Backbone as numpy.savetxt, mean C-alpha at the origin, in Angstrom:
# Nx Ny Nz CAx CAy CAz Cx Cy Cz
18.36 -5.80 7.03 18.12 -4.95 5.87 19.37 -4.83 5.00
20.50 -4.48 5.63 21.74 -4.29 4.87 22.15 -5.58 4.16
22.03 -6.72 4.84 22.40 -7.99 4.24 21.49 -8.32 3.05
20.21 -8.04 3.19 19.27 -8.33 2.11 19.57 -7.47 0.89
19.82 -6.19 1.09 20.13 -5.29 -0.02 21.45 -5.70 -0.67
22.43 -6.07 0.14 23.71 -6.51 -0.40 23.55 -7.77 -1.24
22.71 -8.69 -0.77 22.45 -9.92 -1.52 21.78 -9.62 -2.86
20.81 -8.72 -2.85 20.14 -8.34 -4.10 21.11 -7.63 -5.04
21.98 -6.81 -4.49 22.98 -6.13 -5.32 23.91 -7.13 -5.99
24.35 -8.15 -5.24 25.23 -9.17 -5.79 24.53 -9.96 -6.90
23.20 -10.03 -6.83 22.44 -10.76 -7.85 22.03 -9.86 -9.02
22.48 -8.63 -9.02 22.26 -7.74 -10.15 21.01 -6.89 -10.09
20.28 -6.92 -8.97 19.00 -6.21 -8.90 19.16 -4.69 -8.79
20.35 -4.21 -8.45 20.56 -2.77 -8.33 21.44 -2.21 -9.45
21.84 -3.04 -10.38 22.75 -2.61 -11.45 22.10 -1.56 -12.33
20.82 -1.74 -12.67 20.15 -0.78 -13.55 20.24 0.64 -13.00
20.10 0.79 -11.68 20.10 2.12 -11.07 21.49 2.57 -10.66
22.25 1.69 -10.02 23.51 2.08 -9.39 24.74 1.77 -10.23
24.56 1.08 -11.33 25.70 0.74 -12.16 26.46 -0.46 -11.62
27.60 -0.74 -12.25 28.37 -1.93 -11.86 29.86 -1.68 -12.06
30.63 -2.10 -11.07 32.08 -2.01 -11.18 32.60 -3.03 -12.18
33.62 -2.64 -12.92 34.26 -3.53 -13.88 35.75 -3.23 -13.88
36.57 -4.23 -14.17 38.02 -4.00 -14.19 38.41 -3.04 -15.30
37.57 -2.94 -16.33 37.86 -2.01 -17.43 37.43 -0.59 -17.09
36.18 -0.45 -16.60 35.67 0.87 -16.24 34.37 0.68 -15.44
33.96 1.73 -14.73 32.68 1.68 -14.03 31.55 1.86 -15.04
30.61 0.93 -15.03 29.46 1.01 -15.93 28.34 1.77 -15.21
28.04 2.95 -15.69 27.04 3.79 -15.03 25.64 3.21 -15.16
24.85 3.44 -14.11 23.44 3.10 -14.14 22.58 4.34 -14.26
21.32 4.21 -13.98 20.36 5.31 -14.10 20.73 6.49 -13.20
21.38 6.23 -12.07 21.72 7.28 -11.12 23.04 7.97 -11.42
23.69 7.58 -12.51 24.88 8.29 -12.96 26.17 7.83 -12.30
27.19 8.68 -12.44 28.53 8.32 -12.00 28.70 8.34 -10.49
27.83 9.08 -9.79 27.93 9.19 -8.33 26.56 8.87 -7.73
26.20 7.59 -7.65 24.87 7.21 -7.15 24.57 7.71 -5.74
25.56 7.71 -4.86 25.33 8.15 -3.49 24.85 9.59 -3.44
25.46 10.44 -4.26 25.04 11.84 -4.30 23.61 11.98 -4.79
23.22 11.17 -5.76 21.86 11.21 -6.28 20.86 10.75 -5.22
21.21 9.71 -4.47 20.34 9.24 -3.39 20.11 10.36 -2.39
21.20 11.01 -1.97 21.10 12.06 -0.97 20.37 13.29 -1.51
20.56 13.55 -2.80 19.86 14.68 -3.42 18.35 14.44 -3.46
17.95 13.24 -3.86 16.52 12.92 -3.97 15.86 12.90 -2.60
16.52 12.32 -1.60 15.92 12.17 -0.28 16.16 13.38 0.63
17.02 14.30 0.19 17.17 15.55 0.91 18.05 15.51 2.14
18.87 14.48 2.28 19.80 14.43 3.41 20.90 13.42 3.09
22.01 13.57 3.78 23.16 12.71 3.53 23.23 11.58 4.56
24.23 10.72 4.41 24.45 9.64 5.37 23.51 8.47 5.23
22.95 8.25 4.02 22.01 7.15 3.81 22.57 6.04 2.93
23.53 6.36 2.08 24.06 5.38 1.14 25.58 5.46 1.12
26.25 4.32 1.08 25.73 2.96 0.93 25.17 2.40 2.24
24.20 1.53 2.11 23.51 0.98 3.28 24.47 0.22 4.19
25.39 -0.51 3.60 26.24 -1.38 4.42 27.07 -0.59 5.43
27.33 0.69 5.17 28.12 1.49 6.11 27.28 2.53 6.85
26.05 2.74 6.41 25.22 3.81 7.01 24.03 3.31 7.82
23.65 2.04 7.64 22.38 1.59 8.20 22.34 1.63 9.73
23.48 1.52 10.38 23.50 1.48 11.85 22.97 2.77 12.46
23.05 3.88 11.72 22.60 5.17 12.26 21.24 5.59 11.71
20.56 4.69 11.01 19.26 5.04 10.44 18.21 5.28 11.52
17.39 6.30 11.32 16.15 6.44 12.06 15.08 5.61 11.33
13.88 5.51 11.91 12.80 4.78 11.23 12.46 5.45 9.90
12.46 6.78 9.88 12.18 7.50 8.64 13.27 7.26 7.60
14.53 7.23 8.05 15.63 6.94 7.13 15.44 5.56 6.50
15.12 4.59 7.33 14.94 3.22 6.86 13.79 3.16 5.85
12.66 3.78 6.20 11.50 3.74 5.31 11.79 4.45 3.99
12.46 5.58 4.06 12.78 6.32 2.83 13.70 5.52 1.92
14.68 4.84 2.51 15.60 4.04 1.69 14.90 2.83 1.10
14.02 2.20 1.86 13.26 1.07 1.33 12.43 1.51 0.13
11.77 2.66 0.26 10.93 3.16 -0.82 11.77 3.60 -2.02
12.91 4.22 -1.76 13.79 4.63 -2.86 14.25 3.43 -3.66
14.68 2.40 -2.97 15.13 1.20 -3.67 13.98 0.50 -4.39
12.79 0.56 -3.81 11.63 -0.04 -4.48 11.38 0.61 -5.83
11.70 1.91 -5.94 11.51 2.62 -7.20 12.62 2.32 -8.21
13.72 1.77 -7.74 14.89 1.62 -8.62 15.37 0.18 -8.80
14.73 -0.77 -8.15 15.18 -2.15 -8.28 14.68 -2.74 -9.60
15.51 -3.55 -10.22 15.17 -4.23 -11.47 15.79 -5.63 -11.44
15.03 -6.60 -11.89 15.57 -7.97 -11.97 16.28 -8.16 -13.30
17.57 -8.55 -13.27 18.26 -8.79 -14.55 17.75 -10.07 -15.21
17.57 -10.00 -16.51 17.11 -11.17 -17.25 18.24 -11.86 -18.00
19.39 -11.19 -18.09 20.56 -11.79 -18.74 21.82 -11.46 -17.94
22.79 -12.35 -18.04 24.10 -12.08 -17.44 25.18 -12.74 -18.29
26.31 -12.08 -18.36 27.46 -12.59 -19.12 28.68 -12.57 -18.22
29.47 -13.61 -18.33 30.68 -13.72 -17.52 31.82 -12.95 -18.17
32.32 -11.97 -17.43 33.50 -11.24 -17.84 34.67 -11.80 -17.04
35.40 -12.74 -17.63 36.39 -13.48 -16.86 37.75 -12.82 -16.80
37.92 -11.69 -17.50 39.22 -11.01 -17.44 39.47 -10.51 -16.02
40.58 -10.90 -15.45 40.98 -10.51 -14.09 39.89 -10.84 -13.07
39.19 -11.95 -13.33 38.11 -12.39 -12.42 37.09 -11.29 -12.16
36.74 -10.54 -13.19 35.80 -9.42 -13.03 34.45 -9.91 -12.52
33.92 -10.99 -13.09 32.63 -11.51 -12.65 31.54 -11.32 -13.69
30.30 -11.43 -13.28 29.18 -11.36 -14.20 28.70 -9.92 -14.39
28.34 -9.63 -15.64 27.71 -8.36 -15.97 26.24 -8.63 -16.29
25.38 -7.77 -15.78 23.94 -8.01 -15.89 23.29 -7.03 -16.86
22.20 -7.50 -17.51 21.47 -6.65 -18.47 20.05 -7.17 -18.61
19.25 -6.48 -19.44 17.87 -6.90 -19.70 17.01 -6.84 -18.46
16.79 -5.65 -17.91 16.20 -5.51 -16.57 14.68 -5.45 -16.60
14.07 -6.21 -15.68 12.61 -6.34 -15.58 12.14 -5.63 -14.31
11.47 -4.46 -14.42 11.05 -3.72 -13.22 9.95 -4.40 -12.43
8.99 -5.04 -13.11 7.88 -5.65 -12.40 8.34 -6.83 -11.55
9.10 -7.72 -12.16 9.59 -8.88 -11.42 10.58 -8.45 -10.33
11.38 -7.45 -10.63 12.32 -6.95 -9.63 11.61 -6.42 -8.41
10.51 -5.67 -8.62 9.74 -5.11 -7.51 9.10 -6.21 -6.69
8.62 -7.27 -7.35 7.99 -8.37 -6.64 8.98 -9.07 -5.71
10.15 -9.41 -6.26 11.16 -10.10 -5.45 11.63 -9.20 -4.30
11.85 -7.95 -4.61 12.31 -7.00 -3.59 11.29 -6.88 -2.46
10.01 -6.77 -2.80 8.98 -6.62 -1.78 8.92 -7.84 -0.87
9.01 -9.03 -1.44 8.98 -10.25 -0.63 10.17 -10.28 0.32
11.35 -9.94 -0.19 12.56 -10.00 0.64 12.52 -8.94 1.76
12.09 -7.73 1.42 12.06 -6.66 2.42 11.00 -6.93 3.47
9.85 -7.42 3.06 8.79 -7.70 4.04 9.18 -8.82 4.99
9.98 -9.75 4.51 10.49 -10.80 5.39 11.36 -10.20 6.50
12.13 -9.17 6.14 12.96 -8.48 7.13 12.08 -7.69 8.10
11.09 -6.96 7.56 10.23 -6.12 8.40 9.41 -6.96 9.37
9.01 -8.15 8.96 8.23 -9.01 9.85 9.03 -9.45 11.06
10.33 -9.48 10.94 11.17 -9.88 12.07 11.43 -8.72 13.03
10.98 -7.53 12.67 11.16 -6.36 13.53 9.89 -6.08 14.32
9.93 -5.07 15.16 8.74 -4.66 15.92 8.17 -3.35 15.40
8.47 -3.00 14.14 8.04 -1.73 13.57 6.59 -1.73 13.13
6.01 -2.90 12.89 4.63 -3.02 12.42 4.42 -2.28 11.10
5.40 -2.42 10.22 5.36 -1.82 8.89 5.55 -2.89 7.84
5.09 -2.58 6.61 5.32 -3.48 5.48 5.42 -2.66 4.22
6.02 -3.25 3.19 6.14 -2.60 1.89 4.96 -3.03 1.03
4.16 -2.06 0.59 2.97 -2.35 -0.20 3.34 -2.55 -1.67
2.38 -3.01 -2.46 2.61 -3.25 -3.87 2.96 -1.97 -4.63
2.52 -0.82 -4.12 2.84 0.44 -4.78 4.23 0.95 -4.43
4.99 0.16 -3.68 6.35 0.56 -3.33 6.46 1.52 -2.17
5.39 1.64 -1.38 5.42 2.56 -0.25 5.22 1.80 1.05
5.88 2.28 2.08 5.77 1.68 3.41 4.42 2.06 4.02
3.76 1.08 4.61 2.48 1.34 5.25 2.37 0.52 6.53
1.41 0.90 7.36 1.19 0.18 8.62 0.57 -1.18 8.33
0.94 -2.17 9.13 0.36 -3.50 9.01 -1.08 -3.46 9.50
-1.96 -4.13 8.78 -3.36 -4.22 9.19 -3.44 -5.09 10.45
-4.28 -4.70 11.43 -4.42 -5.52 12.64 -4.76 -6.97 12.31
-4.32 -7.90 13.15 -4.57 -9.33 12.89 -6.04 -9.62 12.64
-6.32 -10.43 11.65 -7.68 -10.83 11.34 -8.41 -9.92 10.37
-7.83 -8.74 10.06 -8.53 -7.79 9.20 -7.91 -7.66 7.81
-6.79 -8.33 7.58 -6.13 -8.21 6.28 -7.02 -8.71 5.15
-7.69 -9.84 5.37 -8.56 -10.38 4.33 -9.68 -9.40 3.99
-10.21 -8.71 5.02 -11.27 -7.73 4.79 -10.77 -6.61 3.89
-9.57 -6.11 4.16 -9.01 -5.04 3.34 -8.79 -5.52 1.91
-8.18 -6.69 1.77 -7.86 -7.20 0.43 -9.11 -7.44 -0.40
-10.11 -8.08 0.19 -11.32 -8.40 -0.58 -12.13 -7.14 -0.87
-12.10 -6.17 0.03 -12.83 -4.92 -0.21 -12.23 -4.14 -1.37
-10.92 -4.23 -1.52 -10.24 -3.50 -2.59 -10.38 -4.19 -3.95
-10.70 -5.47 -3.95 -10.74 -6.22 -5.22 -12.14 -6.60 -5.66
-13.13 -6.47 -4.78 -14.51 -6.81 -5.13 -15.13 -5.68 -5.95
-15.97 -6.03 -6.90 -16.67 -5.03 -7.71 -17.50 -4.11 -6.80
-17.45 -2.79 -7.06 -18.13 -1.81 -6.23 -19.54 -1.53 -6.74
-20.35 -0.98 -5.85 -21.73 -0.63 -6.20 -21.76 0.54 -7.17
-20.93 1.56 -6.92 -20.88 2.74 -7.77 -19.50 2.88 -8.40
-19.45 3.52 -9.55 -18.19 3.64 -10.29 -17.12 4.37 -9.48
-17.50 5.41 -8.77 -16.53 6.22 -8.03 -16.00 5.54 -6.78
-16.67 4.48 -6.34 -16.32 3.88 -5.05 -14.91 3.30 -5.01
-14.52 2.59 -6.06 -13.26 1.85 -6.04 -12.07 2.78 -5.83
-12.04 3.89 -6.57 -10.92 4.82 -6.45 -10.91 5.49 -5.08
-12.09 5.89 -4.60 -12.16 6.54 -3.30 -11.79 5.57 -2.18
-12.21 4.32 -2.31 -11.89 3.32 -1.30 -10.40 3.06 -1.24
-9.77 2.90 -2.41 -8.32 2.66 -2.44 -7.56 3.83 -1.83
-8.01 5.04 -2.12 -7.35 6.23 -1.55 -7.52 6.27 -0.04
-8.71 5.95 0.44 -8.96 5.97 1.89 -8.09 4.95 2.62
-7.98 3.75 2.06 -7.16 2.71 2.69 -5.69 3.13 2.70
-5.22 3.67 1.57 -3.83 4.11 1.49 -3.55 5.23 2.49
-4.48 6.19 2.61 -4.31 7.30 3.53 -4.31 6.82 4.98
-5.19 5.89 5.31 -5.31 5.41 6.68 -4.07 4.62 7.10
-3.46 3.91 6.14 -2.35 3.02 6.48 -0.96 3.63 6.23
-0.90 4.85 5.71 0.39 5.46 5.40 1.26 5.54 6.65
2.57 5.38 6.48 3.47 5.35 7.64 3.52 6.68 8.37
3.26 7.79 7.66 3.31 9.10 8.30 1.92 9.67 8.52
0.91 8.79 8.58 -0.46 9.25 8.76 -0.65 9.93 10.10
-1.52 10.94 10.13 -1.85 11.66 11.35 -3.30 11.36 11.73
-3.71 11.82 12.90 -5.11 11.64 13.31 -6.04 12.34 12.32
-5.61 13.49 11.79 -6.42 14.20 10.80 -6.54 13.39 9.51
-5.43 12.78 9.08 -5.47 11.93 7.89 -6.45 10.77 8.09
-6.38 10.17 9.26 -7.26 9.02 9.52 -8.72 9.46 9.56
-8.97 10.64 10.11 -10.35 11.14 10.12 -10.84 11.36 8.69
-9.97 11.91 7.83 -10.35 12.12 6.43 -10.61 10.78 5.73
-9.84 9.76 6.08 -10.07 8.43 5.49 -11.43 7.88 5.91
-11.78 8.07 7.18 -13.09 7.63 7.66 -14.20 8.42 6.98
-13.98 9.72 6.79 -14.96 10.56 6.09 -15.20 10.04 4.68
-14.11 9.63 4.01 -14.24 9.09 2.65 -15.10 7.83 2.64
-14.89 6.94 3.62 -15.70 5.73 3.70 -17.16 6.07 4.01
-17.36 7.06 4.88 -18.73 7.49 5.19 -19.42 8.02 3.94
-18.66 8.71 3.08 -19.23 9.21 1.84 -19.66 8.09 0.91
-18.84 7.02 0.85 -19.21 5.86 0.05 -20.50 5.24 0.57
-20.60 5.11 1.89 -21.81 4.53 2.48 -23.02 5.44 2.28
-22.79 6.76 2.27 -23.89 7.69 2.04 -24.55 7.44 0.69
-23.73 7.16 -0.32 -24.27 6.86 -1.64 -25.06 5.55 -1.63
-24.78 4.72 -0.62 -25.45 3.42 -0.53 -26.53 3.41 0.56
-26.92 4.60 1.02 -27.86 4.68 2.14 -29.13 3.88 1.86
-29.64 3.97 0.65 -30.85 3.23 0.31 -30.65 1.73 0.40
-29.51 1.26 -0.11 -29.21 -0.17 -0.06 -29.03 -0.63 1.38
-28.34 0.18 2.20 -28.13 -0.17 3.60 -29.46 -0.21 4.34
-30.32 0.79 4.11 -31.60 0.86 4.80 -32.53 -0.27 4.37
-32.42 -0.67 3.10 -33.29 -1.73 2.59 -32.88 -3.09 3.13
-31.60 -3.35 3.19 -31.11 -4.69 3.53 -30.84 -4.88 5.02
-30.57 -3.78 5.73 -30.37 -3.87 7.18 -31.61 -3.33 7.86
-31.76 -3.63 9.13 -32.88 -3.07 9.88 -32.77 -1.55 9.87
-33.89 -0.88 9.72 -33.89 0.58 9.61 -33.17 1.22 10.81
-33.43 0.71 12.01 -32.80 1.25 13.20 -31.29 1.08 13.15
-30.84 -0.10 12.70 -29.41 -0.37 12.61 -28.75 0.53 11.58
-29.42 0.71 10.44 -28.87 1.56 9.38 -28.71 2.99 9.89
-29.74 3.48 10.61 -29.66 4.84 11.14 -28.52 4.98 12.14
-28.33 3.98 12.98 -27.25 4.03 13.97 -25.90 4.07 13.30
-25.77 3.38 12.18 -24.50 3.36 11.45 -24.10 4.76 11.02
-25.04 5.51 10.48 -24.74 6.86 10.03 -24.62 7.84 11.19
-25.25 7.53 12.32 -25.11 8.40 13.48 -23.68 8.41 13.99
-22.97 7.30 13.83 -21.57 7.25 14.27 -20.77 8.33 13.57
-20.98 8.45 12.27 -20.23 9.44 11.50 -20.74 10.85 11.72
-22.02 10.99 11.96 -22.62 12.33 12.04 -22.62 12.93 13.44
-22.77 12.09 14.48 -22.88 12.62 15.83 -21.54 12.85 16.49
-20.51 12.10 16.05 -19.17 12.32 16.58 -18.44 13.32 15.69
-17.37 13.88 16.23 -16.62 14.88 15.49 -15.78 14.26 14.41
-16.42 13.74 13.36 -15.71 13.10 12.25 -16.02 13.84 10.95
-17.29 13.75 10.51 -17.65 14.37 9.24 -17.96 15.86 9.39
-18.62 16.22 10.46 -19.02 17.61 10.69 -18.37 18.10 11.98
-18.27 19.40 12.10 -17.66 19.99 13.29 -18.65 20.97 13.93
-19.68 20.42 14.58 -20.69 21.22 15.25 -20.43 21.26 16.75
-21.00 22.27 17.41 -20.73 22.47 18.84 -21.25 21.32 19.68
-22.32 20.67 19.22 -22.93 19.62 20.04 -22.39 18.22 19.73
-21.34 18.13 18.93 -20.83 16.81 18.58 -19.87 16.29 19.64
-19.74 14.96 19.64 -18.90 14.27 20.62 -17.47 14.20 20.10
-16.55 14.79 20.82 -15.17 14.84 20.36 -14.17 14.27 21.36
-14.63 13.92 22.56 -13.72 13.43 23.59 -13.52 11.92 23.43
-12.76 11.55 22.45 -12.46 10.13 22.23 -11.00 10.00 21.79
-10.44 8.84 21.99 -9.06 8.57 21.60 -9.04 8.29 20.10
-8.48 9.19 19.28 -8.53 8.99 17.83 -7.79 7.74 17.37
-6.71 7.37 18.06 -5.95 6.19 17.65 -6.79 4.92 17.75
-7.62 4.83 18.78 -8.44 3.64 18.98 -9.78 3.75 18.27
-10.46 4.87 18.48 -11.82 5.01 17.97 -11.86 5.05 16.45
-10.97 5.85 15.83 -11.00 5.97 14.38 -10.65 4.66 13.70
-9.77 3.87 14.31 -9.46 2.57 13.73 -10.69 1.67 13.76
-11.41 1.68 14.88 -12.62 0.85 14.98 -13.67 1.29 13.96
-13.91 2.61 13.84 -14.90 3.12 12.89 -14.48 2.81 11.45
-13.19 2.97 11.16 -12.70 2.71 9.81 -13.02 1.28 9.38
-12.68 0.33 10.22 -12.89 -1.06 9.84 -14.37 -1.46 9.92
-15.14 -0.79 10.79 -16.59 -1.00 10.80 -17.19 -0.56 9.47
-16.85 0.65 9.03 -17.38 1.15 7.76 -16.90 0.29 6.59
-15.63 -0.14 6.65 -15.09 -0.98 5.58 -15.85 -2.29 5.49
-16.20 -2.85 6.63 -16.93 -4.12 6.62 -18.34 -3.94 6.04
-18.97 -2.79 6.30 -20.29 -2.55 5.72 -20.18 -2.31 4.22
-19.13 -1.64 3.79 -18.91 -1.47 2.35 -18.76 -2.83 1.67
-17.98 -3.70 2.31 -17.82 -5.06 1.76 -19.16 -5.79 1.73
-19.95 -5.65 2.78 -21.26 -6.29 2.84 -22.16 -5.79 1.72
-22.19 -4.49 1.51 -23.05 -3.94 0.46 -22.56 -4.31 -0.93
-21.25 -4.47 -1.09 -20.73 -4.99 -2.36 -21.29 -6.39 -2.63
-21.27 -7.22 -1.60 -21.79 -8.58 -1.74 -23.29 -8.58 -2.01
-24.01 -7.71 -1.32 -25.46 -7.62 -1.53 -25.76 -7.24 -2.97
-25.04 -6.23 -3.48 -25.25 -5.77 -4.85 -24.92 -6.86 -5.85
-23.85 -7.61 -5.60 -23.46 -8.69 -6.50 -24.52 -9.79 -6.53
-25.00 -10.17 -5.35 -26.04 -11.21 -5.28 -27.34 -10.75 -5.93
-27.69 -9.47 -5.74 -28.91 -8.94 -6.34 -28.80 -8.93 -7.85
-27.61 -8.62 -8.38 -27.40 -8.62 -9.82 -27.59 -10.03 -10.39
-27.12 -11.03 -9.65 -27.30 -12.42 -10.09 -28.79 -12.80 -10.10
-29.51 -12.38 -9.04 -30.95 -12.67 -8.97 -31.68 -12.02 -10.13
-31.36 -10.76 -10.41 -32.00 -10.04 -11.52 -31.72 -10.72 -12.84
-30.49 -11.18 -13.02 -30.12 -11.86 -14.26 -30.88 -13.17 -14.41
-30.97 -13.93 -13.31 -31.70 -15.20 -13.36 -33.19 -14.96 -13.62
-33.73 -13.89 -13.04 -35.16 -13.57 -13.23 -35.44 -13.21 -14.68
-34.56 -12.41 -15.26 -34.75 -12.05 -16.67 -34.64 -13.26 -17.57
-33.68 -14.15 -17.23 -33.51 -15.35 -18.05 -34.74 -16.26 -17.95
-35.34 -16.33 -16.75 -36.49 -17.20 -16.56 -37.75 -16.66 -17.25
-37.83 -15.33 -17.38 -39.05 -14.74 -17.98 -38.86 -14.37 -19.44
-37.68 -14.62 -19.97 -37.40 -14.31 -21.38 -38.13 -15.32 -22.27
-39.05 -14.86 -23.10 -39.83 -15.79 -23.93 -39.05 -16.32 -25.14
-37.93 -15.70 -25.47 -37.19 -16.15 -26.65 -36.61 -17.53 -26.40
-36.50 -18.37 -27.46 -36.00 -19.74 -27.30 -34.52 -19.74 -26.98
């Protein structure tokens, strides 16, 4: 981590935020004359910056907070000029936040993959849990496929983010599953029509009979939330993806039918 951040700093990716040393004077960045103090002020504790001298004592939360902080402040320089007086070096300018975030995310995720933390930096600049092997494509396609209802896309994205957050709790995960169950509830007719009636009913019984959506005395609550909620979450997500595909195919059929019966030339 420290080597990667140092390499990005040498390439000018942190100049916009942290400024740059010069033989003439220190060129301030967005974080002002004392960047370390600003880092500690924003994150609410000291001993985090500079990384090259502090990283050895980082906790997992310290590491995640610093990764996210830098994700918010990294910028790719688009121009550089050589200041050759006293071998000062290159000065950077013209900073691109989007490209900077992309490069930073690729570099940081390469570091995280070599660890056993099972974390990654998401496109929104936040650390999240890695999706279990084989399920990443399901998550990605579910988030990008057109939804059956207008409200589904935003609720689905929120549920996925909540379920995968690095500081997620069992309660958070249950709320994420509840959100997916709500999306499926709006699609109950589509699920019942396209799946066997018995299967469709069983799908909703999972959410209703266990202590997930409702908290009744007769509900089943003796289950391991870490294992069970993950299974239910991805089960519901797969059905949401299936119903998205069903709706898309049905729309194509309806369009073809209208085109075939349209009497106009």
